[in-house]
Each structure stands twice: as structure tokens, then as C-alpha cells.
C-alpha positions as CSV (number, residue, x, y, z in Angstrom):
1,M,-20.9,1.6,-9.8
2,K,-21.9,5.0,-11.3
3,G,-19.0,7.5,-11.2
4,C,-16.4,4.9,-10.2
5,G,-14.6,3.9,-13.4
6,W,-11.1,2.3,-13.5
7,G,-9.2,5.5,-12.5
8,A,-12.0,7.1,-10.5
9,T,-11.9,8.2,-6.9
10,P,-14.5,6.2,-4.9
11,T,-17.9,7.9,-4.4
12,E,-19.6,8.2,-1.0
13,A,-21.3,4.9,-1.7
14,F,-18.0,3.1,-1.7
15,T,-16.1,2.4,1.5
16,K,-12.5,1.5,1.0
17,P,-11.5,-1.8,2.7
18,L,-9.0,-0.2,5.2
19,S,-11.2,2.7,6.1
20,G,-10.8,3.4,9.8
21,I,-7.4,1.7,10.1
22,R,-4.6,4.0,11.4
23,V,-1.0,3.5,10.4
24,L,2.1,5.1,11.9
25,E,5.0,5.1,9.4
26,L,8.5,5.4,10.8
27,A,10.1,4.4,7.5
28,R,12.1,6.0,4.8
29,I,13.5,5.3,1.3
30,L,11.3,2.7,-0.4
31,A,10.3,-0.7,1.1
32,G,8.5,0.7,4.2
33,P,7.0,3.7,2.4
34,W,5.8,1.5,-0.5
35,C,4.0,-0.7,2.1
36,G,2.5,2.5,3.7
37,Q,1.4,3.9,0.3
38,L,-0.4,0.6,-0.6
39,L,-2.2,0.7,2.8
40,A,-3.2,4.4,2.1
41,D,-4.5,3.5,-1.3
42,L,-6.7,0.9,0.3
43,G,-8.1,3.5,2.6
44,A,-6.0,3.5,5.7
45,E,-5.0,6.8,7.4
46,V,-1.2,6.9,7.3
47,I,0.9,9.3,9.4
48,K,4.5,9.5,8.2
49,I,7.2,10.6,10.6
50,E,10.1,12.4,9.0
51,R,13.3,14.0,10.3
52,P,13.0,17.7,11.2
53,G,14.7,19.8,8.5
54,S,15.5,17.3,5.9
55,G,12.7,14.8,5.9
56,D,12.8,11.4,4.1
57,D,16.1,11.0,2.3
58,T,14.2,10.5,-1.0
59,R,12.9,14.0,-0.9
60,H,16.3,15.0,-2.2
61,W,16.9,12.1,-4.7
62,G,16.6,14.1,-7.8
63,P,16.4,15.5,-10.3
64,P,13.8,15.3,-11.5
65,F,11.8,17.2,-8.9
66,V,8.0,17.8,-8.8
67,M,7.3,21.5,-9.2
68,S,4.1,23.3,-8.2
69,D,2.3,25.7,-10.6
70,S,4.0,28.6,-8.8
71,G,7.4,27.1,-9.3
72,E,7.9,25.7,-5.7
73,N,10.1,22.6,-5.5
74,L,7.8,19.9,-3.9
75,G,10.5,17.3,-3.6
76,A,12.0,14.6,-5.8
77,A,9.8,12.5,-8.1
78,Y,11.3,9.4,-6.3
79,Y,9.7,10.6,-3.0
80,H,6.3,11.2,-4.6
81,S,6.4,7.7,-6.1
82,A,6.1,6.0,-2.7
83,N,4.3,8.5,-0.4
84,R,0.9,9.2,-1.9
85,G,-2.1,9.4,0.5
86,K,-0.1,10.2,3.7
87,R,0.0,13.0,6.2
88,S,3.5,13.9,7.4
89,I,4.9,15.4,10.6
90,A,8.5,16.2,11.6
91,V,9.5,14.5,14.9
92,D,12.9,14.1,16.4
93,I,12.6,10.7,18.1
94,A,16.0,11.2,19.8
95,T,14.3,13.8,22.2
96,P,12.0,13.0,25.1
97,A,9.3,15.3,23.5
98,G,9.6,13.4,20.2
99,Q,9.3,10.1,21.9
100,D,6.2,11.2,23.7
101,I,4.6,12.1,20.4
102,I,5.4,8.7,18.9
103,R,4.0,6.9,22.0
104,S,0.8,9.0,21.8
105,L,0.4,8.1,18.1
106,A,1.2,4.4,18.7
107,A,-1.3,4.2,21.5
108,N,-4.1,4.9,19.0
109,A,-2.7,3.2,15.9
110,D,-3.5,-0.2,14.5
111,I,-0.2,-0.6,12.6
112,M,3.3,0.7,12.8
113,I,5.8,0.3,9.9
114,E,9.5,0.9,10.7
115,N,12.8,0.2,9.0
116,Y,15.3,1.1,11.6
117,K,18.3,-1.1,12.2
118,V,17.8,-4.0,14.5
119,G,17.6,-2.5,18.0
120,G,17.5,1.0,16.7
121,L,14.1,1.9,18.2
122,A,14.7,0.0,21.4
123,K,17.2,2.6,22.7
124,Y,14.4,5.2,22.5
125,G,11.8,2.9,24.1
126,L,9.9,2.9,20.8
127,D,10.3,-0.7,19.7
128,H,7.4,-3.2,19.4
129,A,8.0,-4.7,22.9
130,A,7.7,-1.2,24.5
131,L,4.9,0.1,22.4
132,S,2.8,-3.0,22.7
133,Q,2.7,-2.4,26.5
134,L,0.8,0.8,25.7
135,N,-1.3,-0.8,22.9
136,P,-1.5,-4.6,22.9
137,R,-3.4,-4.5,19.6
138,L,-0.6,-2.8,17.8
139,I,0.8,-4.6,14.7
140,T,4.4,-3.6,14.1
141,C,6.0,-4.4,10.8
142,S,9.8,-4.1,11.0
143,I,11.7,-4.0,7.7
144,T,15.4,-4.5,7.6
145,G,18.0,-5.8,5.1
146,F,18.6,-9.1,6.7
147,G,15.9,-9.6,9.4
148,Q,15.8,-9.6,13.2
149,T,17.8,-12.8,13.6
150,G,20.8,-14.5,12.1
151,P,24.5,-13.7,11.7
152,Y,23.8,-10.7,9.3
153,A,21.0,-9.1,11.4
154,D,23.1,-6.1,12.4
155,R,24.3,-5.4,8.9
156,P,22.8,-2.5,6.9
157,G,21.0,-3.8,3.8
158,Y,20.0,-2.2,0.6
159,D,18.0,-3.3,-2.5
160,Y,21.1,-3.7,-4.7
161,I,22.8,-5.9,-2.1
162,A,19.7,-8.1,-1.7
163,Q,19.5,-8.5,-5.5
164,A,23.1,-9.6,-5.6
165,M,23.1,-11.9,-2.5
166,G,19.7,-13.3,-3.2
167,G,20.5,-14.6,-6.7
168,L,18.6,-12.3,-9.0
169,M,21.6,-10.7,-10.5
170,S,23.4,-14.0,-11.2
171,M,20.7,-14.9,-13.7
172,T,19.9,-11.4,-15.1
173,G,21.7,-10.2,-18.3
174,E,23.3,-11.7,-21.4
175,P,25.2,-15.0,-21.0
176,Q,28.7,-13.6,-21.9
177,R,28.3,-10.3,-20.0
178,E,28.4,-9.3,-16.3
179,P,25.4,-9.9,-14.1
180,Q,22.9,-7.1,-14.0
181,K,20.5,-5.7,-11.4
182,A,16.8,-5.2,-12.3
183,G,15.9,-1.8,-13.7
184,I,13.7,-1.2,-10.7
185,A,14.4,-1.7,-6.9
186,A,12.9,-5.2,-7.1
187,A,13.8,-6.3,-3.6
188,D,12.5,-3.1,-2.0
189,L,9.2,-3.2,-3.9
190,F,8.5,-6.9,-3.4
191,T,9.3,-6.4,0.3
192,G,6.8,-3.5,0.5
193,V,4.1,-5.6,-1.1
194,Y,4.8,-8.7,1.1
195,S,4.8,-6.4,4.1
196,A,1.4,-5.2,3.3
197,V,0.2,-8.8,2.9
198,A,1.7,-9.7,6.3
199,V,0.0,-6.7,7.9
200,L,-3.4,-7.6,6.5
201,A,-2.9,-11.2,7.7
202,A,-2.1,-9.9,11.2
203,L,-5.1,-7.6,11.1
204,N,-7.3,-10.6,10.3
205,R,-5.9,-12.7,13.1
206,R,-6.4,-9.8,15.5
207,R,-10.1,-9.9,14.9
208,E,-10.1,-13.4,16.5
209,T,-7.4,-12.9,19.2
210,G,-7.6,-9.2,20.0
211,M,-3.8,-9.1,20.0
212,G,-1.3,-7.4,17.8
213,A,1.9,-8.9,16.3
214,H,5.5,-8.2,15.4
215,I,6.2,-8.8,11.7
216,D,9.8,-9.4,10.8
217,M,10.4,-8.6,7.1
218,A,13.9,-8.7,5.4
219,L,15.0,-7.7,1.9
220,L,17.2,-10.7,1.5
221,D,14.4,-13.1,2.6
222,T,12.0,-11.5,0.1
223,Q,14.5,-11.7,-2.7
224,V,15.3,-15.4,-2.1
225,S,11.6,-16.1,-1.8
226,V,10.7,-14.6,-5.2
227,M,13.3,-16.7,-7.0
228,G,10.4,-19.0,-7.4
229,N,10.7,-21.4,-10.4
230,Q,14.4,-20.7,-10.7
231,A,15.0,-21.8,-7.1
232,L,13.0,-24.9,-7.7
233,N,14.9,-25.6,-11.0
234,W,18.1,-25.8,-8.9
235,M,16.6,-27.7,-6.0
236,T,15.2,-30.3,-8.3
237,S,18.1,-30.7,-10.7
238,G,21.2,-29.5,-8.9
239,V,22.0,-27.4,-11.9
240,V,22.7,-23.7,-11.1
241,P,20.6,-21.4,-13.4
242,R,22.6,-19.3,-15.7
243,R,21.9,-16.0,-17.6
244,V,19.9,-16.5,-20.8
245,G,19.4,-12.9,-21.7
246,N,15.8,-12.3,-22.7
247,G,15.2,-16.0,-22.9
248,H,13.2,-18.2,-20.4
249,A,14.7,-21.0,-18.4
250,N,11.8,-23.3,-18.9
251,L,10.1,-22.3,-22.2
252,V,11.4,-21.9,-25.7
253,P,10.8,-19.9,-27.8
254,Y,10.1,-17.2,-25.2
255,Q,12.2,-14.1,-25.8
256,A,12.8,-11.0,-28.0
257,F,13.1,-11.6,-31.7
258,P,14.4,-9.2,-34.4
259,T,12.2,-7.7,-37.1
260,R,13.1,-5.1,-39.7
261,D,12.2,-2.2,-37.4
262,G,12.8,-3.4,-33.9
263,D,12.5,-6.3,-31.5
264,L,9.3,-8.1,-30.7
265,I,8.6,-10.4,-27.7
266,I,7.2,-13.7,-28.7
267,A,6.1,-15.8,-25.7
268,V,5.2,-19.4,-26.6
269,G,3.7,-21.2,-23.6
270,N,2.7,-24.6,-25.1
271,D,3.1,-26.9,-28.1
272,G,-0.1,-25.7,-29.7
273,Q,1.1,-22.1,-29.7
274,F,4.4,-23.3,-31.1
275,A,2.6,-25.0,-34.0
276,A,0.6,-21.8,-34.6
277,L,3.8,-19.8,-34.6
278,C,5.3,-22.0,-37.2
279,R,2.2,-21.5,-39.4
280,V,2.4,-17.8,-39.1
281,L,6.1,-17.8,-40.0
282,D,5.5,-20.5,-42.7
283,I,8.2,-22.8,-41.4
284,A,7.8,-26.5,-40.5
285,L,9.9,-26.5,-37.3
286,D,6.9,-28.0,-35.4
287,R,7.4,-31.2,-37.4
288,D,11.2,-31.4,-36.7
289,E,11.9,-34.1,-34.1
290,R,14.3,-31.7,-32.3
291,F,11.5,-29.2,-31.6
292,I,8.1,-31.0,-31.3
293,T,7.8,-30.7,-27.5
294,N,9.0,-28.1,-25.1
295,P,11.7,-30.3,-23.4
296,Q,13.1,-31.0,-26.9
297,R,13.1,-27.3,-27.7
298,I,14.9,-26.6,-24.4
299,R,17.6,-29.1,-25.3
300,N,18.0,-27.6,-28.8
301,R,17.4,-23.9,-27.8
302,V,20.3,-22.5,-29.9
303,D,19.4,-24.1,-33.2
304,L,15.7,-23.2,-32.8
305,I,16.3,-19.6,-31.9
306,E,18.7,-19.1,-34.8
307,A,16.1,-20.6,-37.2
308,I,13.3,-18.4,-36.0
309,E,15.4,-15.2,-36.0
310,V,16.2,-15.6,-39.7
311,I,12.5,-15.6,-40.5
312,T,11.3,-12.8,-38.1
313,A,14.1,-10.5,-39.3
314,Q,12.3,-10.4,-42.7
315,W,9.0,-9.1,-41.2
316,G,7.9,-5.6,-40.2
317,R,7.3,-5.5,-36.4
318,E,3.7,-4.3,-36.5
319,E,2.6,-6.7,-39.2
320,L,4.2,-9.7,-37.4
321,F,2.6,-8.5,-34.2
322,K,-0.9,-8.4,-35.8
323,Q,-0.5,-11.8,-37.3
324,L,0.6,-13.3,-34.0
325,E,-2.3,-11.7,-32.2
326,Q,-4.8,-13.1,-34.7
327,A,-3.2,-16.6,-34.2
328,G,-3.6,-16.4,-30.4
329,I,0.2,-16.2,-29.8
330,P,1.2,-14.0,-26.9
331,A,3.5,-11.2,-28.2
332,G,4.2,-7.5,-27.6
333,P,6.7,-4.7,-28.3
334,I,9.4,-3.6,-25.8
335,N,8.0,-0.2,-24.8
336,E,9.8,2.7,-23.3
337,L,8.0,4.5,-20.5
338,D,6.5,7.3,-22.8
339,Q,5.1,4.5,-25.0
340,V,3.8,2.6,-21.9
341,F,1.7,5.6,-20.7
342,A,0.5,6.3,-24.3
343,N,-0.7,2.7,-24.7
344,P,-4.5,2.6,-25.1
345,Q,-4.8,-0.3,-22.6
346,V,-2.8,1.5,-19.9
347,I,-4.9,4.7,-20.6
348,A,-8.1,2.7,-20.4
349,R,-7.2,1.2,-17.1
350,G,-6.3,4.6,-15.6
351,M,-2.8,3.8,-14.5
352,A,-1.6,7.4,-14.6
353,V,-3.2,9.6,-11.9
354,E,-2.8,13.2,-10.8
355,R,-3.5,14.5,-7.3
356,D,-3.4,18.3,-6.8
357,G,-1.2,18.7,-9.8
358,R,1.2,16.0,-8.8
359,P,1.6,13.0,-11.1
360,G,1.5,9.4,-9.9
361,V,1.2,5.8,-10.9
362,A,-2.0,4.0,-9.7
363,S,-2.1,1.0,-7.5
364,P,-2.9,-2.1,-9.6
365,I,-5.8,-3.1,-7.3
366,I,-9.4,-2.7,-8.4
367,I,-12.2,-3.7,-6.0
368,D,-15.8,-3.6,-7.2
369,G,-14.9,-1.6,-10.2
370,V,-13.0,1.0,-8.2
371,R,-9.2,1.6,-8.6
372,M,-7.6,1.7,-5.2
373,V,-5.8,5.0,-5.3
374,S,-5.7,7.6,-2.5
375,D,-7.2,11.0,-3.3
376,R,-4.4,12.7,-1.4
377,P,-1.0,13.5,-3.0
378,A,2.3,12.8,-1.3
379,P,2.7,15.3,1.6
380,G,4.6,18.5,1.4
381,I,7.5,19.4,3.7
382,P,6.5,18.1,7.1
383,E,5.7,20.6,9.9
384,E,7.1,20.4,13.4
385,I,3.7,20.3,15.1
386,E,2.0,17.9,17.4
387,P,-0.4,15.9,15.4
388,D,-4.2,15.7,16.1
389,F,-4.1,11.9,15.5
390,Q,-5.8,10.9,18.7
């Protein structure tokens, strides 16, 4: 489509898939706002409700702060990372006037995202049960730490806790060191994405039934769910997965290897790639009975890794990378963020965006050649005005 490259804003000829969908966001921090931002990138109109005076907590989670050309503090970078494409108003939902505003918005909305504690909105008459009486088509996505049911339902829950309780930390880090959390808020971000999936499924069902839905999303549920192959490893074998550093539980060799000038990830996914690796490194390990198949390599992981490390340490990283690429062996450097956004592939795909002088990271979604990124920046300080969202 002319004028709609990878990082482009859609032209008038392109209609975003959620155009015409209205979203009311009563969520703060990350999981709920991440869901709202994704829906905004896909074309939905998102109205974010913030506390009068202070706004979303993450507006103050800095430094760094985003500054305007005139030197005005526009809020923490953290806030801007999760709130692109939204409008924002300040509403005190503890007051009758504020509650009336929310009811007015909900009566004309398709979706509401909220991350209050279980029962937190009910005391104001703003929970799904109450609002669905005004708008039976309303889809409410409630995001909490532990879900709407179960013995932990009333507990506060945060990403760090979900990573710990959900098993991720137990298998992240070096074998002889303490468990580590992920470098990003993995449980929050996964929950935001899964919430968007659930919302879209409910929208599709509403086309047939005409009825809304109440979606119950929990950080702990999400973290347990994305344990994926590691969970099945335990369910199948009864063996609890342990930390293997940069290694892989089910593939060897599949980790970082030393070179003369830095580590290089080598990711061998099958026996053919292993044979090709041995040819590049000029070693005959693929003919050693201990290493011919992947199950054998798993059993003899330590010996194999030590043998490969001795060879890779003699190579320059860039030269080894080129040779592996030519041989069809997946490999790549461990980039820091400045290197990530200087990478020609990342540049070509338009992953860094700017809206009204405010930086952002693009959505990974491309539809019909158009990158799904809202053309609006994250909102400024919300105003205490009655919205025109009718």
C-alpha cells in the first residue's frame, strides 16, 4: 500500500481493525495499560481514567522523564511506554459526580479494563455486574494479581511476586547462584497481551450473542500458563526443572559461547545444524557417540559445552557469526539496548517511533503492510473535565 511502510501511519485508505471500538480504562501501572495501549494501536478509542492531582502512579516512576522541547516535564518514560494512543481525564470515582461520569462513559463503551482489587469497584457501584445493567454489551476485563476466585483472591499482587510464585524465577539465572527475575515485567506484559486476546475473543462472541462478558485475568495464572515447555517437562518426567543459565532445558548446544571479543549466542535446533556447527568449528563431535543425537547431547551437556567453548574462544565474534550465518546455523550477539535500536533490521522494521516529539517502541503487529501504532502520543496531565465521549 503506497505510503504505508513498516513504520508508517495508516493512510485514509486503511481502516484499523478496531476502528469504532470504544475502551474505558480504569487501570494503572502496567498490565492493564499495556492491554489498553495495544487496543489503541489497533485503532480503538481509549479513554484513560486517572486520579486527580497525581494521575497514574507510573507518571512519577523516574528518572528518566520525557521532556518537551520547551523543557516541560511530560512524565516518566515508564508511563509513556504503556499509554500511547489514549485520551486521559481525571475523575475521582469515590465521589457521586465521578461515579456518574464513569457510568456515562461505560454506557457508551464497548470495553472496560480495570485492575482494582477484587470488590474494589463494587463499593462504588462501578463493577461489571452494575455497569452491565446499563450496558449489556459491555465487555469488562478485570486484571488482578490472583484472580477473582480462590484463597488468594483478596491479596495484592505484583509482577515480581507472580514471577516468583509462578516458577519463572526458580529456573532463571546461573545454577550456583540465586534465582533471578526477568529483566522486564514479564508477568505484567504477558497478562496485558493475553487480556487483549481475551477482549478480542469476547468481541467476536458478542457479534453472535449481542451480550458482553466479564473477563477474569490474573498475573499468577498468566505466569503459570507461560511456563509452557518447562511445565510439561515436569508434568511428563516428574523432574523439577533447574537453572541452566543461558542454556536450554531441551536443546544442546543452545546458549552463549565465548569468543575473543565477547559472547555469541549459538542456537542449534536439530542434528543437521549440529553437524554443520562441527564443520564450521572443524571438530568431529558430531561423530562422537556421546553427541550424535540431541537426547545424547542433553545427557552429556557438560562435556559437550566445554569442548565447544575451547574452540569458540579462539575465534573473533564477528568472523564466527558470519561463518555460522553462511552455514545456516542460528546465531546472534547479545545486544545492549543502544545496539538493538541501531540494528539495521530493527531500523528497517520501524520499531522506534516518535509521536509529537515523544519516543516510543512500536507494536510488533503488521496488518496488510501497516505497522499497528497509534498516531497519538501518551496523554499529558489529565484535566478534570467531563469528557465528550458520548
